[in-house]
NUBADREN-16204 format. One record per residue (C-alpha): residue number from 0; residue in three letters; x, y, z. Coordinates in steps of 0.1 Angstrom, whole numbers, plus 5000, padded with zeros to 4 digits. Last residue first. Layout:
NUM, ALA, X, Y, Z;
...
***
This chain:
633, UNK, 8819, 2732, 7829;
632, UNK, 8797, 2762, 7819;
631, UNK, 8807, 2757, 7783;
630, UNK, 8797, 2720, 7788;
629, UNK, 8763, 2727, 7804;
628, UNK, 8750, 2753, 7780;
627, UNK, 8767, 2738, 7749;
626, UNK, 8747, 2705, 7754;
625, UNK, 8714, 2723, 7761;
624, UNK, 8718, 2744, 7730;
623, UNK, 8728, 2714, 7709;
622, UNK, 8698, 2695, 7720;
621, UNK, 8676, 2727, 7712;
620, UNK, 8690, 2726, 7676;
619, UNK, 8684, 2688, 7672;
618, UNK, 8648, 2692, 7685;
617, UNK, 8637, 2681, 7719;
616, UNK, 8601, 2670, 7721;
615, UNK, 8608, 2634, 7728;
614, UNK, 8644, 2628, 7741;
613, UNK, 8667, 2612, 7716;
612, UNK, 8684, 2644, 7707;
611, UNK, 8697, 2647, 7742;
610, UNK, 8712, 2611, 7741;
609, UNK, 8730, 2619, 7708;
608, UNK, 8745, 2651, 7723;
607, UNK, 8760, 2635, 7754;
606, UNK, 8744, 2634, 7787;
605, UNK, 8763, 2648, 7818;
604, UNK, 8743, 2679, 7822;
603, UNK, 8710, 2660, 7818;
602, UNK, 8721, 2635, 7845;
601, UNK, 8728, 2666, 7869;
600, UNK, 8692, 2678, 7860;
599, UNK, 8678, 2645, 7873;
598, UNK, 8660, 2613, 7861;
597, UNK, 8673, 2613, 7825;
596, UNK, 8641, 2608, 7805;
595, UNK, 8616, 2621, 7830;
594, UNK, 8638, 2651, 7838;
593, UNK, 8642, 2659, 7801;
592, UNK, 8604, 2657, 7794;
591, UNK, 8596, 2677, 7825;
590, UNK, 8620, 2704, 7815;
589, UNK, 8605, 2704, 7780;
588, UNK, 8570, 2711, 7793;
587, UNK, 8581, 2737, 7818;
586, UNK, 8603, 2757, 7794;
585, UNK, 8636, 2750, 7778;
584, UNK, 8643, 2775, 7751;
583, UNK, 8673, 2792, 7768;
582, UNK, 8687, 2770, 7797;
581, UNK, 8684, 2788, 7830;
580, UNK, 8655, 2768, 7844;
579, UNK, 8675, 2737, 7834;
578, UNK, 8700, 2745, 7863;
577, UNK, 8672, 2733, 7886;
576, UNK, 8648, 2753, 7909;
575, UNK, 8624, 2733, 7933;
574, UNK, 8643, 2747, 7963;
573, UNK, 8644, 2782, 7948;
572, UNK, 8605, 2782, 7946;
571, UNK, 8603, 2772, 7983;
570, UNK, 8627, 2800, 7993;
569, UNK, 8608, 2826, 7974;
568, UNK, 8575, 2814, 7990;
567, UNK, 8590, 2813, 8024;
566, UNK, 8603, 2849, 8019;
565, UNK, 8570, 2862, 8008;
564, UNK, 8553, 2846, 8037;
563, UNK, 8578, 2860, 8061;
562, UNK, 8575, 2895, 8048;
561, UNK, 8537, 2893, 8048;
560, UNK, 8537, 2881, 8085;
559, UNK, 8562, 2907, 8096;
558, UNK, 8541, 2935, 8079;
557, UNK, 8510, 2922, 8097;
556, UNK, 8529, 2920, 8129;
555, UNK, 8541, 2956, 8126;
554, UNK, 8505, 2968, 8118;
553, UNK, 8491, 2948, 8146;
552, UNK, 8516, 2962, 8170;
551, UNK, 8509, 2997, 8158;
550, UNK, 8472, 2993, 8165;
549, UNK, 8479, 2978, 8200;
548, UNK, 8500, 3009, 8208;
547, UNK, 8473, 3032, 8196;
546, UNK, 8448, 3014, 8218;
545, UNK, 8469, 3023, 8248;
544, UNK, 8470, 2995, 8275;
543, UNK, 8509, 2995, 8278;
542, UNK, 8510, 3032, 8279;
541, UNK, 8531, 3046, 8250;
540, UNK, 8569, 3047, 8249;
539, UNK, 8594, 3074, 8240;
538, UNK, 8628, 3078, 8223;
537, UNK, 8643, 3113, 8225;
536, UNK, 8637, 3135, 8195;
535, UNK, 8660, 3145, 8165;
534, UNK, 8646, 3120, 8141;
533, UNK, 8618, 3099, 8156;
532, UNK, 8621, 3067, 8176;
531, UNK, 8594, 3048, 8193;
530, UNK, 8600, 3022, 8220;
529, UNK, 8581, 2991, 8224;
528, UNK, 8573, 2978, 8258;
527, UNK, 8540, 2960, 8248;
526, UNK, 8557, 2931, 8232;
525, UNK, 8588, 2922, 8253;
524, UNK, 8622, 2928, 8239;
523, UNK, 8638, 2931, 8274;
522, UNK, 8653, 2964, 8266;
521, UNK, 8622, 2976, 8246;
520, UNK, 8614, 2965, 8211;
519, UNK, 8619, 2990, 8184;
518, UNK, 8594, 3009, 8162;
517, UNK, 8610, 3036, 8141;
516, UNK, 8587, 3065, 8131;
515, UNK, 8587, 3085, 8098;
514, UNK, 8569, 3116, 8086;
513, UNK, 8575, 3125, 8049;
512, UNK, 8593, 3158, 8044;
511, UNK, 8626, 3140, 8036;
510, UNK, 8614, 3132, 8001;
509, UNK, 8643, 3147, 7981;
508, UNK, 8660, 3114, 7973;
507, UNK, 8690, 3122, 7994;
506, UNK, 8666, 3133, 8022;
505, UNK, 8649, 3099, 8021;
504, UNK, 8681, 3079, 8022;
503, UNK, 8694, 3100, 8051;
502, UNK, 8661, 3095, 8070;
501, UNK, 8663, 3057, 8065;
500, UNK, 8698, 3056, 8080;
499, UNK, 8689, 3077, 8110;
498, UNK, 8658, 3057, 8116;
497, UNK, 8676, 3024, 8115;
496, UNK, 8702, 3036, 8139;
495, UNK, 8677, 3051, 8163;
494, UNK, 8656, 3018, 8165;
493, UNK, 8641, 2993, 8141;
492, UNK, 8610, 2981, 8122;
491, UNK, 8601, 3011, 8101;
490, UNK, 8567, 3028, 8101;
489, UNK, 8563, 3054, 8074;
488, UNK, 8537, 3081, 8076;
487, UNK, 8517, 3103, 8051;
486, UNK, 8524, 3078, 8023;
485, UNK, 8523, 3088, 7986;
484, UNK, 8500, 3070, 7962;
483, UNK, 8468, 3092, 7966;
482, UNK, 8470, 3105, 7931;
481, UNK, 8480, 3141, 7938;
480, UNK, 8517, 3137, 7949;
479, UNK, 8528, 3159, 7919;
478, UNK, 8556, 3134, 7908;
477, UNK, 8531, 3105, 7908;
476, UNK, 8545, 3078, 7886;
475, UNK, 8581, 3087, 7884;
474, UNK, 8586, 3101, 7918;
473, UNK, 8566, 3072, 7932;
472, UNK, 8588, 3046, 7913;
471, UNK, 8621, 3062, 7927;
470, UNK, 8604, 3063, 7961;
469, UNK, 8598, 3025, 7963;
468, UNK, 8632, 3015, 7947;
467, UNK, 8652, 3037, 7970;
466, UNK, 8630, 3025, 8000;
465, UNK, 8637, 2988, 7992;
464, UNK, 8674, 2993, 7985;
463, UNK, 8681, 3012, 8016;
462, UNK, 8660, 2986, 8037;
461, UNK, 8683, 2958, 8023;
460, UNK, 8714, 2977, 8030;
459, UNK, 8703, 2985, 8066;
458, UNK, 8693, 2949, 8072;
457, UNK, 8727, 2936, 8061;
456, UNK, 8721, 2898, 8067;
455, UNK, 8745, 2887, 8039;
454, UNK, 8767, 2917, 8030;
453, UNK, 8752, 2934, 8001;
452, UNK, 8772, 2934, 7968;
451, UNK, 8746, 2912, 7950;
450, UNK, 8720, 2941, 7951;
449, UNK, 8688, 2924, 7939;
448, UNK, 8666, 2921, 7971;
447, UNK, 8632, 2909, 7958;
446, UNK, 8607, 2935, 7968;
445, UNK, 8572, 2928, 7978;
444, UNK, 8543, 2952, 7977;
443, UNK, 8509, 2955, 7994;
442, UNK, 8485, 2980, 7978;
441, UNK, 8458, 2953, 7971;
440, UNK, 8459, 2945, 8008;
439, UNK, 8447, 2980, 8020;
438, UNK, 8446, 2973, 8058;
437, UNK, 8419, 2994, 8075;
436, UNK, 8393, 3017, 8057;
435, UNK, 8410, 3049, 8070;
434, UNK, 8444, 3038, 8059;
433, UNK, 8468, 3009, 8060;
432, UNK, 8497, 2997, 8037;
431, UNK, 8521, 2967, 8038;
430, UNK, 8556, 2968, 8024;
429, UNK, 8579, 2938, 8022;
428, UNK, 8616, 2933, 8015;
427, UNK, 8630, 2900, 8004;
426, UNK, 8662, 2881, 8010;
425, UNK, 8664, 2844, 7996;
424, UNK, 8696, 2840, 8017;
423, UNK, 8711, 2867, 8039;
422, UNK, 8715, 2845, 8069;
421, UNK, 8679, 2834, 8064;
420, UNK, 8659, 2863, 8051;
419, UNK, 8631, 2887, 8058;
418, UNK, 8628, 2924, 8057;
417, UNK, 8600, 2949, 8070;
416, UNK, 8583, 2981, 8060;
415, UNK, 8551, 2997, 8071;
414, UNK, 8532, 3023, 8049;
413, UNK, 8505, 3045, 8064;
412, UNK, 8482, 3062, 8041;
411, UNK, 8455, 3087, 8053;
410, UNK, 8475, 3099, 8082;
409, UNK, 8456, 3119, 8109;
408, UNK, 8469, 3155, 8107;
407, UNK, 8499, 3176, 8114;
406, UNK, 8516, 3147, 8132;
405, UNK, 8527, 3150, 8168;
404, UNK, 8535, 3112, 8171;
403, UNK, 8510, 3104, 8198;
402, UNK, 8485, 3129, 8185;
401, UNK, 8486, 3117, 8149;
400, UNK, 8483, 3081, 8162;
399, UNK, 8453, 3090, 8182;
398, UNK, 8436, 3105, 8152;
397, UNK, 8444, 3074, 8131;
396, UNK, 8430, 3052, 8160;
395, UNK, 8398, 3073, 8162;
394, UNK, 8394, 3071, 8123;
393, UNK, 8399, 3033, 8125;
392, UNK, 8371, 3030, 8151;
391, UNK, 8347, 3051, 8129;
390, UNK, 8357, 3029, 8099;
389, UNK, 8350, 2998, 8119;
388, UNK, 8315, 3010, 8128;
387, UNK, 8308, 3019, 8092;
386, UNK, 8320, 2985, 8080;
385, UNK, 8297, 2968, 8105;
384, UNK, 8267, 2988, 8094;
383, UNK, 8276, 2982, 8058;
382, UNK, 8278, 2945, 8064;
381, UNK, 8244, 2945, 8081;
380, UNK, 8227, 2962, 8053;
379, UNK, 8243, 2942, 8026;
378, UNK, 8234, 2910, 8044;
377, UNK, 8198, 2921, 8046;
376, UNK, 8198, 2930, 8010;
375, UNK, 8212, 2895, 8000;
374, UNK, 8185, 2879, 8020;
373, UNK, 8158, 2901, 8005;
372, UNK, 8173, 2893, 7969;
371, UNK, 8170, 2855, 7976;
370, UNK, 8134, 2859, 7989;
369, UNK, 8125, 2880, 7959;
368, UNK, 8138, 2852, 7936;
367, UNK, 8117, 2826, 7956;
366, UNK, 8085, 2844, 7949;
365, UNK, 8076, 2881, 7945;
364, UNK, 8087, 2914, 7929;
363, UNK, 8119, 2902, 7912;
362, UNK, 8143, 2927, 7895;
361, UNK, 8156, 2905, 7868;
360, UNK, 8185, 2908, 7842;
359, UNK, 8186, 2879, 7818;
358, UNK, 8219, 2868, 7799;
357, UNK, 8214, 2851, 7766;
356, UNK, 8245, 2835, 7751;
355, UNK, 8280, 2844, 7740;
354, UNK, 8289, 2854, 7776;
353, UNK, 8303, 2888, 7766;
352, UNK, 8276, 2895, 7740;
351, UNK, 8249, 2885, 7766;
350, UNK, 8265, 2908, 7791;
349, UNK, 8263, 2938, 7767;
348, UNK, 8228, 2931, 7757;
347, UNK, 8217, 2928, 7793;
346, UNK, 8234, 2961, 7801;
345, UNK, 8217, 2978, 7772;
344, UNK, 8183, 2963, 7782;
343, UNK, 8187, 2973, 7819;
342, UNK, 8196, 3010, 7811;
341, UNK, 8194, 3030, 7844;
340, UNK, 8193, 2998, 7864;
339, UNK, 8164, 2986, 7886;
338, UNK, 8172, 2978, 7922;
337, UNK, 8176, 2945, 7943;
336, UNK, 8190, 2926, 7914;
335, UNK, 8190, 2891, 7899;
334, UNK, 8215, 2884, 7871;
333, UNK, 8205, 2853, 7853;
332, UNK, 8225, 2831, 7829;
331, UNK, 8258, 2837, 7847;
330, UNK, 8283, 2865, 7837;
329, UNK, 8319, 2855, 7828;
328, UNK, 8343, 2876, 7848;
327, UNK, 8368, 2904, 7838;
326, UNK, 8345, 2932, 7829;
325, UNK, 8317, 2916, 7849;
324, UNK, 8323, 2936, 7880;
323, UNK, 8331, 2968, 7863;
322, UNK, 8298, 2969, 7843;
321, UNK, 8278, 2954, 7873;
320, UNK, 8291, 2981, 7897;
319, UNK, 8285, 3010, 7874;
318, UNK, 8249, 2997, 7869;
317, UNK, 8244, 2994, 7906;
316, UNK, 8257, 3028, 7915;
315, UNK, 8236, 3046, 7888;
314, UNK, 8204, 3027, 7897;
313, UNK, 8210, 3035, 7934;
312, UNK, 8213, 3073, 7928;
311, UNK, 8246, 3089, 7931;
310, UNK, 8251, 3120, 7953;
309, UNK, 8284, 3116, 7971;
308, UNK, 8312, 3105, 7947;
307, UNK, 8311, 3068, 7957;
306, UNK, 8337, 3043, 7961;
305, UNK, 8324, 3008, 7959;
304, UNK, 8322, 2987, 7990;
303, UNK, 8320, 2950, 7980;
302, UNK, 8306, 2920, 7999;
301, UNK, 8310, 2884, 7990;
300, UNK, 8287, 2855, 7990;
299, UNK, 8289, 2817, 7989;
298, UNK, 8283, 2788, 7964;
297, UNK, 8247, 2785, 7970;
296, UNK, 8236, 2755, 7951;
295, UNK, 8209, 2751, 7924;
294, UNK, 8238, 2742, 7899;
293, UNK, 8254, 2776, 7905;
292, UNK, 8241, 2805, 7928;
291, UNK, 8266, 2830, 7937;
290, UNK, 8256, 2858, 7962;
289, UNK, 8268, 2893, 7957;
288, UNK, 8263, 2920, 7984;
287, UNK, 8270, 2956, 7973;
286, UNK, 8276, 2980, 8002;
285, UNK, 8274, 3017, 7998;
284, UNK, 8285, 3048, 8016;
283, UNK, 8272, 3084, 8016;
282, UNK, 8255, 3079, 8050;
281, UNK, 8236, 3049, 8039;
280, UNK, 8233, 3028, 8007;
279, UNK, 8223, 2991, 8004;
278, UNK, 8228, 2972, 7971;
277, UNK, 8218, 2937, 7963;
276, UNK, 8233, 2913, 7937;
275, UNK, 8220, 2877, 7933;
274, UNK, 8243, 2860, 7907;
273, UNK, 8224, 2832, 7889;
272, UNK, 8225, 2797, 7877;
271, UNK, 8199, 2771, 7886;
270, UNK, 8172, 2792, 7903;
269, UNK, 8139, 2773, 7910;
268, UNK, 8149, 2750, 7939;
267, UNK, 8171, 2776, 7957;
266, UNK, 8196, 2764, 7982;
265, UNK, 8189, 2772, 8019;
264, UNK, 8187, 2736, 8028;
263, UNK, 8223, 2730, 8018;
262, UNK, 8233, 2715, 8051;
261, UNK, 8207, 2688, 8046;
260, UNK, 8221, 2680, 8011;
259, UNK, 8257, 2677, 8025;
258, UNK, 8245, 2654, 8053;
257, UNK, 8225, 2632, 8028;
256, UNK, 8257, 2630, 8007;
255, UNK, 8277, 2618, 8037;
254, UNK, 8251, 2592, 8046;
253, UNK, 8251, 2580, 8010;
252, UNK, 8288, 2577, 8011;
251, UNK, 8288, 2557, 8044;
250, UNK, 8260, 2533, 8029;
249, UNK, 8282, 2528, 7997;
248, UNK, 8311, 2517, 8021;
247, UNK, 8288, 2494, 8040;
246, UNK, 8276, 2478, 8007;
245, UNK, 8312, 2473, 7996;
244, UNK, 8320, 2455, 8028;
243, UNK, 8287, 2435, 8027;
242, UNK, 8293, 2421, 7992;
241, UNK, 8264, 2395, 7999;
240, UNK, 8253, 2397, 7964;
239, UNK, 8219, 2411, 7978;
238, UNK, 8238, 2436, 7998;
237, UNK, 8259, 2448, 7967;
236, UNK, 8227, 2451, 7947;
235, UNK, 8211, 2473, 7975;
234, UNK, 8241, 2494, 7978;
233, UNK, 8243, 2499, 7940;
232, UNK, 8207, 2509, 7939;
231, UNK, 8212, 2534, 7968;
230, UNK, 8243, 2549, 7951;
229, UNK, 8222, 2554, 7920;
228, UNK, 8194, 2572, 7940;
227, UNK, 8220, 2595, 7956;
226, UNK, 8237, 2604, 7923;
225, UNK, 8202, 2612, 7909;
224, UNK, 8195, 2635, 7940;
223, UNK, 8230, 2652, 7935;
222, UNK, 8223, 2666, 7901;
221, UNK, 8234, 2701, 7908;
220, UNK, 8262, 2703, 7882;
219, UNK, 8287, 2700, 7909;
218, UNK, 8270, 2667, 7920;
217, UNK, 8270, 2656, 7884;
216, UNK, 8307, 2663, 7883;
215, UNK, 8313, 2643, 7915;
214, UNK, 8294, 2613, 7900;
213, UNK, 8315, 2614, 7868;
212, UNK, 8347, 2615, 7890;
211, UNK, 8336, 2585, 7909;
210, UNK, 8328, 2566, 7877;
209, UNK, 8363, 2574, 7864;
208, UNK, 8377, 2560, 7896;
207, UNK, 8359, 2527, 7890;
206, UNK, 8372, 2526, 7854;
205, UNK, 8408, 2534, 7865;
204, UNK, 8407, 2507, 7891;
203, UNK, 8406, 2514, 7928;
202, UNK, 8430, 2503, 7955;
201, UNK, 8458, 2507, 7930;
200, UNK, 8484, 2523, 7951;
199, UNK, 8478, 2560, 7940;
198, UNK, 8441, 2553, 7934;
197, UNK, 8438, 2555, 7971;
196, UNK, 8399, 2559, 7974;
195, UNK, 8401, 2592, 7994;
194, UNK, 8384, 2608, 8023;
193, UNK, 8377, 2576, 8043;
192, UNK, 8398, 2586, 8074;
191, UNK, 8425, 2559, 8064;
190, UNK, 8424, 2569, 8027;
189, UNK, 8431, 2606, 8037;
188, UNK, 8460, 2594, 8059;
187, UNK, 8481, 2583, 8029;
186, UNK, 8479, 2549, 8012;
185, UNK, 8512, 2529, 8005;
184, UNK, 8539, 2533, 7979;
183, UNK, 8532, 2569, 7969;
182, UNK, 8557, 2587, 7946;
181, UNK, 8535, 2591, 7915;
180, UNK, 8507, 2606, 7935;
179, UNK, 8529, 2630, 7953;
178, UNK, 8543, 2642, 7919;
177, UNK, 8507, 2644, 7904;
176, UNK, 8496, 2667, 7933;
175, UNK, 8473, 2654, 7960;
174, UNK, 8435, 2660, 7961;
173, UNK, 8423, 2626, 7953;
172, UNK, 8387, 2618, 7949;
171, UNK, 8367, 2598, 7976;
170, UNK, 8333, 2607, 7961;
169, UNK, 8312, 2616, 7993;
168, UNK, 8338, 2626, 8019;
167, UNK, 8362, 2641, 7993;
166, UNK, 8334, 2660, 7975;
165, UNK, 8323, 2675, 8008;
164, UNK, 8358, 2687, 8017;
163, UNK, 8361, 2702, 7982;
162, UNK, 8328, 2720, 7989;
161, UNK, 8341, 2734, 8022;
160, UNK, 8374, 2743, 8006;
159, UNK, 8358, 2762, 7978;
158, UNK, 8335, 2782, 8002;
157, UNK, 8365, 2790, 8023;
156, UNK, 8386, 2802, 7994;
155, UNK, 8358, 2827, 7986;
154, UNK, 8327, 2835, 7966;
153, UNK, 8329, 2805, 7945;
152, UNK, 8329, 2809, 7907;
151, UNK, 8325, 2781, 7898;
150, UNK, 8332, 2748, 7883;
149, UNK, 8360, 2741, 7859;
148, UNK, 8365, 2710, 7839;
147, UNK, 8399, 2699, 7828;
146, UNK, 8431, 2709, 7809;
145, UNK, 8450, 2737, 7827;
144, UNK, 8451, 2772, 7813;
143, UNK, 8420, 2786, 7829;
142, UNK, 8434, 2820, 7840;
141, UNK, 8433, 2828, 7877;
140, UNK, 8423, 2807, 7907;
139, UNK, 8420, 2770, 7911;
138, UNK, 8411, 2747, 7941;
137, UNK, 8415, 2710, 7935;
136, UNK, 8402, 2677, 7922;
135, UNK, 8428, 2654, 7907;
134, UNK, 8420, 2631, 7878;
133, UNK, 8432, 2595, 7878;
132, UNK, 8444, 2589, 7843;
131, UNK, 8459, 2623, 7843;
130, UNK, 8455, 2655, 7821;
129, UNK, 8418, 2659, 7831;
128, UNK, 8420, 2681, 7862;
127, UNK, 8386, 2686, 7879;
126, UNK, 8391, 2722, 7888;
125, UNK, 8370, 2740, 7915;
124, UNK, 8369, 2777, 7911;
123, UNK, 8383, 2807, 7930;
122, UNK, 8372, 2843, 7923;
121, UNK, 8394, 2870, 7909;
120, UNK, 8401, 2901, 7929;
119, UNK, 8382, 2933, 7921;
118, UNK, 8380, 2951, 7954;
117, UNK, 8377, 2989, 7947;
116, UNK, 8347, 2990, 7924;
115, UNK, 8346, 3027, 7915;
114, UNK, 8316, 3050, 7910;
113, UNK, 8331, 3077, 7889;
112, UNK, 8340, 3113, 7902;
111, UNK, 8377, 3107, 7908;
110, UNK, 8384, 3088, 7878;
109, UNK, 8400, 3052, 7882;
108, UNK, 8419, 3053, 7848;
107, UNK, 8420, 3016, 7839;
106, UNK, 8388, 3003, 7856;
105, UNK, 8369, 3034, 7844;
104, UNK, 8384, 3031, 7808;
103, UNK, 8372, 2995, 7807;
102, UNK, 8337, 3004, 7820;
101, UNK, 8333, 3032, 7794;
100, UNK, 8345, 3009, 7765;
99, UNK, 8319, 2983, 7774;
98, UNK, 8291, 3010, 7776;
97, UNK, 8302, 3026, 7744;
96, UNK, 8302, 2993, 7726;
95, UNK, 8266, 2988, 7738;
94, UNK, 8257, 3023, 7726;
93, UNK, 8267, 3013, 7691;
92, UNK, 8292, 3021, 7664;
91, UNK, 8314, 3040, 7687;
90, UNK, 8327, 3076, 7691;
89, UNK, 8356, 3086, 7712;
88, UNK, 8357, 3120, 7730;
87, UNK, 8382, 3139, 7751;
86, UNK, 8374, 3169, 7773;
85, UNK, 8393, 3198, 7788;
84, UNK, 8394, 3222, 7818;
83, UNK, 8368, 3205, 7840;
82, UNK, 8371, 3215, 7876;
81, UNK, 8338, 3235, 7876;
80, UNK, 8320, 3206, 7859;
79, UNK, 8331, 3181, 7885;
78, UNK, 8320, 3204, 7914;
77, UNK, 8286, 3208, 7899;
76, UNK, 8283, 3171, 7892;
75, UNK, 8289, 3164, 7930;
74, UNK, 8268, 3193, 7941;
73, UNK, 8238, 3180, 7920;
72, UNK, 8232, 3198, 7888;
71, UNK, 8202, 3220, 7877;
70, UNK, 8221, 3251, 7867;
69, UNK, 8249, 3263, 7843;
68, UNK, 8239, 3242, 7814;
67, UNK, 8270, 3229, 7796;
66, UNK, 8268, 3196, 7813;
65, UNK, 8235, 3187, 7795;
64, UNK, 8251, 3198, 7763;
63, UNK, 8276, 3169, 7767;
62, UNK, 8248, 3144, 7768;
61, UNK, 8229, 3157, 7738;
60, UNK, 8261, 3160, 7717;
59, UNK, 8273, 3125, 7726;
58, UNK, 8240, 3108, 7718;
57, UNK, 8238, 3074, 7732;
56, UNK, 8263, 3084, 7758;
55, UNK, 8291, 3070, 7779;
54, UNK, 8308, 3085, 7808;
53, UNK, 8344, 3088, 7822;
52, UNK, 8350, 3114, 7850;
51, UNK, 8378, 3135, 7864;
50, UNK, 8407, 3124, 7843;
49, UNK, 8440, 3141, 7852;
48, UNK, 8453, 3165, 7825;
47, UNK, 8466, 3190, 7849;
46, UNK, 8438, 3215, 7843;
45, UNK, 8412, 3188, 7850;
44, UNK, 8399, 3163, 7825;
43, UNK, 8363, 3151, 7815;
42, UNK, 8363, 3121, 7793;
41, UNK, 8336, 3111, 7768;
40, UNK, 8325, 3078, 7754;
39, UNK, 8304, 3071, 7723;
38, UNK, 8271, 3072, 7705;
37, UNK, 8269, 3094, 7676;
36, UNK, 8245, 3126, 7677;
35, UNK, 8272, 3150, 7665;
34, UNK, 8301, 3168, 7683;
33, UNK, 8324, 3196, 7671;
32, UNK, 8300, 3225, 7677;
31, UNK, 8295, 3212, 7713;
30, UNK, 8332, 3215, 7723;
29, UNK, 8332, 3251, 7734;
28, UNK, 8302, 3246, 7757;
27, UNK, 8324, 3222, 7779;
26, UNK, 8350, 3250, 7784;
25, UNK, 8323, 3276, 7791;
24, UNK, 8306, 3254, 7816;
23, UNK, 8337, 3248, 7837;
22, UNK, 8372, 3258, 7826;
21, UNK, 8388, 3281, 7801;
20, UNK, 8425, 3286, 7800;
19, UNK, 8432, 3256, 7777;
18, UNK, 8406, 3267, 7752;
17, UNK, 8424, 3300, 7745;
16, UNK, 8458, 3284, 7737;
15, UNK, 8468, 3248, 7744;
14, UNK, 8449, 3218, 7731;
13, UNK, 8416, 3204, 7740;
12, UNK, 8410, 3168, 7730;
11, UNK, 8394, 3150, 7701;
10, UNK, 8392, 3113, 7692;
9, UNK, 8374, 3098, 7664;
8, UNK, 8364, 3061, 7661;
7, UNK, 8357, 3033, 7638;
6, UNK, 8372, 3000, 7647;
5, UNK, 8356, 2998, 7682;
4, UNK, 8376, 2994, 7714;
3, UNK, 8377, 2959, 7725;
2, UNK, 8414, 2957, 7733;
1, UNK, 8413, 2989, 7754;
0, UNK, 8429, 3021, 7740;
***
């Protein structure tokens, strides 16, 4: 049950026996006598126990009775009712609690007949770190654990980087890490190109730098005109005092700020903090465009393509999207929509409760807010048109792939595997996934190679470990192969030997029915002359200008890129590792304290017990643990 589930609840589910053999309207009808008019959440399940649909109701009995009627349903709802073999219910104190619980369950269970938000990544923020005398300004994504002021969300890393670039030009704040800052003995290139004030070498005092940080934060809060007027006053005063170098520096900052403001001409004057959300539906597909307005500035936009069941109305799609979108994000003060919701007051109450302040839901009819919605709607319409064109192209490529490799049908899920290592060190396996909608990056997986007995550089052994772990998990999590997690086609980087080894692994695990193709370079190893290997068949090649060949090359290159990136990240992490990472009870803070006190992990290992106890934050017991760790190992 989700964390915010109500205290008072009742849960009921069909058992075995007579009820377990009844499906459809009769099954739903059999539950009505056990229900009352309480608000709550209901789940509809098929004969295998898989959740078909999650819904909320102000009155459970009334809502469920509507499904018990044999007529008057859309095709989608009729199919869902026909497949229903059991139901589960959970009552709540209020309808708002039911709404929150419904969205949590939808995100967790991903029912087949619900509208699903498929891309639910976190959004980046700008962090002004406050744990240093000269605060660093940087991009931040994820939980807000670091001390400092956060500004966002921004729609993308690109939007954050543009704003960071503007802040560096205007306010000359440092972006380097604390370790780099502490090690500088002369200014870096950013100072030379007037993007930093060089606090690392004392070119600006702590008080002067604090003033720059304050101006940058006012800019991020939307008060850039006040910052500009104050800079103009400072420039005039410096000029009158004949501090011409300082006056010129201030002039350059004012010019940079003016350029920023002119590039932000599309920013709304009357909207300080809002998300503008527009929905366009066409051909059974939908695009939701979200624009982030913060501090009267447009901080970028992102498009989403929720999964539909086929017959949803715009108000249903938009309400489902909003519930799932804000489940893990703090809502702004205003949510400006292109379409009205099913229950706008209920959604506003739920969002206000989550934010701890009032959240307005608006569907504007005129003025600047309508212009914002119209712009977002135009983007949604254009984005969906591009998406549908790409999907059509992808469908042709998958059909061509099926024809080229004599598959029974175009694959709906392709998994591509690759390994990366340097002479066996920091070895990783990587898996990328593609399907009818293109690359499915949220399905990518990395595998740290764990088998210590592998010969360094043994690609066969690494691939065996990766595939064994992959299919063991699939057999455990989706034994019936009905959750869309199983691949229709595997692409392996390698020739006949690799294909033979992989086929043996798969047959040993009982999954030898999955189609597999090995992709090997030709004799002169040129791209475009790849040979394709299948079990029991002669190798063959595709025409050098065949679109299917280009498609396979892109998939292979993406797998290689992902494997290399994963390997580099693992290697970089290992480079920064020290023996202190293995000492029980020594986390990041105590590790920093020990390194600051002794200078190196080697010096910590040589220190006697009294010296260890003298380190701030290290208790007597922990000092003994550290001492024993190094000396027992020695």
